[in-house]
N, C-alpha and C positions, 0 to 999 in steps of 0.2 A: 722392431722387426718381429721379435718373438711375440709381442702382444698382438700384432696383426694376425699372425698365424694361429694363435690360440683362439682369437675371436672368430676367425674363419672356420676353424674346426668346430667351435661351439655352435655356430650358425648352421653348419652342415649337419651336426648331430641333432639339433632341434628340428630341422626340416625333415630329417629321416624319421624321427619319432612322430612328428605330425602326420607324415605320409602313412606310416604304419597304422596309427590310430584312425586316420581317415579311411584307409582301405578296410580296416576291421569294421568300422561303422557301416560302410557301404556294403560289405559282405553280409553283415547282420540284417541290414535293411532289405537287401536282395532276397535273403532267405525268408524274411517275414512276408514280403510281397508275394513270393511263390506260395507260401503256406496259406495266406489269405485267399489267393486265387483258388487253391484247392478247396478251401472251406466254402467259397462262394459257388463253385461248381456243384458241390454236393447239395448246398442249400437250394439252388435252382432246380436240381433234379428232384428234390423233395417237394418243391412247389408244383412242378409238372406232374409228379406222381399223384399228389392229392387231387389235381384236376382230372387226371385219367380215372382215378377211382370214383370221383363224384359223378362224372358222366357215364361211367359204367353202371353205377347204381341207378342213374336216370333211365336206363334201358332195361334194368332188371325187373322181374315181377315184384310188385309191391314196393319198388324202389329201395331194396336192401333193408333188412331188418336192423334195428339198433343193436349195437354190440360189435363183436369182431367182424371185420370185413370178410366177405366170401373168399374162400381160398383160391378160386379160379381167377377172380379179379386181382387179388394180391400177387399171384404168380405172374399174371400178365403185366402188372405194374412193375414188378422187379425186373422182368425181362426187358421191358421197354426203356426203363430209366436208370437202372442200377446194374446193367450188364455191359461188359466190354464189347466193343465192336471188333477188336482184333483178337484172333483166336490164340495168339501166343501168350496172353496174360493168364498166368496160372491161377490167380485168385478169382478170376471171373469179373474183376472190376476194371474200369478204365485205367490206363497206365498213369494218368495224373493223380489218381486217388491212392497213392502210396507215399510213405514218408521217405526221408533221405536214405534210410537203411533198406528201402525196398519192401517194407512190410505194409500190408493193406491197412487203410485207415478205418475201415468198417467191414462188418460181415454182412453181405448182401442178403442173407437169410435170417440169421439170428438178430442182427443189428437193426433191422427195419421192421417196424410194426405199423399196423393200420387198423383203424376202427371207424365205425359209422355211428353218428348221433342223429336223433330224431327230435329236435326241439319243437315245442308246440307252435303252431302257426295260427295266430289269432289276430284280432284287430287292434291289439296294443292298448294304448291308454283309453281309447273310447270304450272298449269292452270293459276295462276295469271300472270306468266311471259308471257305465250302465249297471254293472253288478252292484255298485254301492247305492245307486239311486232307486233302482227298480225293486230291490229286495229279493230278486231271483238269484239263487245261488249260482246257476250256470246258464245264462240266457242263450249263449251260443249253442250249447248242447241241446237245450229245449227246442230251438229253431231247427237244428239239424235232425232231431228225432221226429218232429212233427211235420215239417214241410221241406226238409232238405235231404241231403244224401244219407243221413242216418237211417232213413226208412229202408234203404237198400243195403244196409250193412257197412256203410262207409263212415269214416271219421271226418267231420267237417274241419277239424283242426289239423289234419295230417297233410303231408305233401312236401315237407322240407327235410332235406338230408344234409348232414355235415360230414364230409370225408376228411379224416385227420390222419396224416402220415408222420411218423417220427423216425429219425435216423440216429443211432448211437455212434458218434464219430470218436475214434481213439478213446474208448472207455477206460483203458489202462493207464492213462496219463492223469496228472493232477487236474482238478476241476477249477475252471475260471482263471487259470494262470498257466503260462508256459513253463515247461520244465527247464532244467539247467542247460540242456543241449539244444534247445529250440526245436525239438522234434514235433511239438504240438501241444494241444490241451484237449481235455475231454469236453465235447460239445454235444448238444442235442437239438439239431434243427427240426422244427415242427412247422408244418403247413396245414392249413384248414381251408377247404373249399366248400361253400354251400351251394346247393342246386335244388331247384324245384323238380320233383319227380312225379310220377303218375301212379300212386298207390291204388287207384281205382281200376287199374287194368285187370280184367278178368283172366282167370287161369285157362279158360277154354269155353266152348259153347255149353257143355254140360259136365256133370260129374260131381266135384266137391262143392263145398260151401262158397267158394270164390268164383264159381262158374256163372255165366250169363243167366242160365236157366234158374239157378238157385237164387240169385240176387233179384231177378225179376219177380219170382214167386214171393220172395220176402217183401219186396216193395209194393206189391199189389195188394197185400193184406194189411188191414188196420189192426190196432190192438184189440184183444178179445173183448174187452168191455165196450169199446166203441162199436165194434161190429154187432154185438148183442143189442146195443141201444138202437142202431139203425134198423135191425130186423124187427125189433118191437114196434118202432114207428111205422114200418111198412106193413105190419100185420093186418090192420083194417083194410088197406088197399088190396092185399093179396086175398083176403076173405071175400071181398066184393068181386074180384076177378074170378075166383073159383066159383062163386054163385052164378056169375054170368056165363061161365063155361057150362055149368050144369043145366042152365035154362036154354042153352043153345044160342045165346046172344053174342058170344065171343068164343074164339077158338085159339088154341096155342097159349093159353094163359099159364100153363105149367112151365113155359120157357122163360118166364119173367124171373130174373135174378137181380134183386136190388143190390147196388154197391159193387157189382162185378162187371168188369169191362174186358173184352177181348180185343186187343188192338189189331189182331190179324183179320178180324171180320170187317167187311165193308157192307154198309147198307145197300139193299137192292136198288134204291132210287139213285145211288151214286155211281152205279155201274153203267158203263156205256152200252147202248143197245146193240 
């Protein structure tokens, strides 16, 4: 009888210990799942923020310069993706982005940084092969300067922008491991979005060097040596035209301008009567 009672008490004690251990494991697992959900939410916001910044650069003049992202785009990005929708949150962060003690997991101003990269945009392996075989140091640049957008002050290899956003999550905690109280770990979610921009957009019709007028004027002129060679080649023709004008055989010869084209002028024979 005594043996049966002792065995029953031992079984009950063992079951109680197992239940306590099981509940502790389930509680720990639940805390980890909630913590991972918070990290996942911050990571998704970082990805969406990089997309917002990239498409903001796509509509900015010259597609954003390489370096620190423009302050107005960064402010808009923080407001759109790292701000609380409920006004009662004192930290300005969503309620989910706080640890179990109620402390914010990141600083939406100091803990979020953004920069813009401008990697070269070329033809890849084929360009590298052409450089080795042709003996020309920069064939793409030569083509751009002689017959491409380089004549108008554009870079043939420009046009790609990389928007990179970083978030410092719980920087005061140990790195790459959870602390003893399972409050979290220091992480740095980083997201990069590449987008094709339009760096050839002019700043306006006239004014600075990026205006339409300045770029057209730059593109319509050849290099000084090339223009001098063309003028020297046309010298005999111009001399004959001048002689014909003096003899009364031809008029208006002084209006002849070799190598110059005015796209706004339409020949008389092309005008409707």
